[in-house]
N, C-alpha and C positions, 0 to 999 in steps of 0.2 A: 323546255325541259333540259336541253343541252347546256344552257347558260347556268342553270342551277348546279349541274354536275361539275362544270368548269369551276364555279365559285367554291364548291365543296373541296375539289381537288387542290385548289390554291390555298384554301384555309388549312387543310391537313398538311400540305407541304410546308406552309409557314409555321405551323405549330411544331412540326418535327424539326425544322431548321432552328427555331428558337430554343427547343429542348436541347439540341446538340450544342448550341452556343452556351447555354447555362451549364451543361455538364462539363464542357471544356473549361469554363471559368472556375467551376468548383475544383476540377482536377489541378489546375494551375495553383489555386489558392492553397489546396491541401499539400501540394508538393512544396510550396514555399514555407508552409508551417512546419513540415517535417524537417526541412533544411535548417530552419531557425532553431528547432529543438535540438538538432545534432550540434549546432554551433554553441548553443547554451550549455549542453552537457559537457562539451569539450572545455569551454571556459570555466565551468564549475569545477571540473576535475583538476584543471591547471591551478585554479585558485586554492583548492584544498591541498594540493601538493606543495605549493609555495608557502602556505600557512604552516604545514607540518615542518617543512625545512626551517622556517624561521623559528618555530617553537623549539626545535632541536638545538638550534644555535644559541637560543636564549638560555637553555637549560644547562649548557656547558660552562664550566669555569674557565676563563681565559688563561689563568696561570697554569693549571694542571691538565686541562683538557678533559676533565671528568665532570660528571653531573654534580650539581650543587646539593642535591637532595641527600 
């Protein structure tokens, strides 16, 4: 009887240990995903600002400094 209880305890400890490892891997993966999304948003915002500045420069007449429109 004692051997069965020992086996069950080891099985439960092993399952808990694997669950903790899986949870940690998920947390690391999710954290990496959040950081990549922050970096993507920052780059997208920078791209939009650069595109706006370029469009403003293209819309100005070089001779008078006013809009061509």
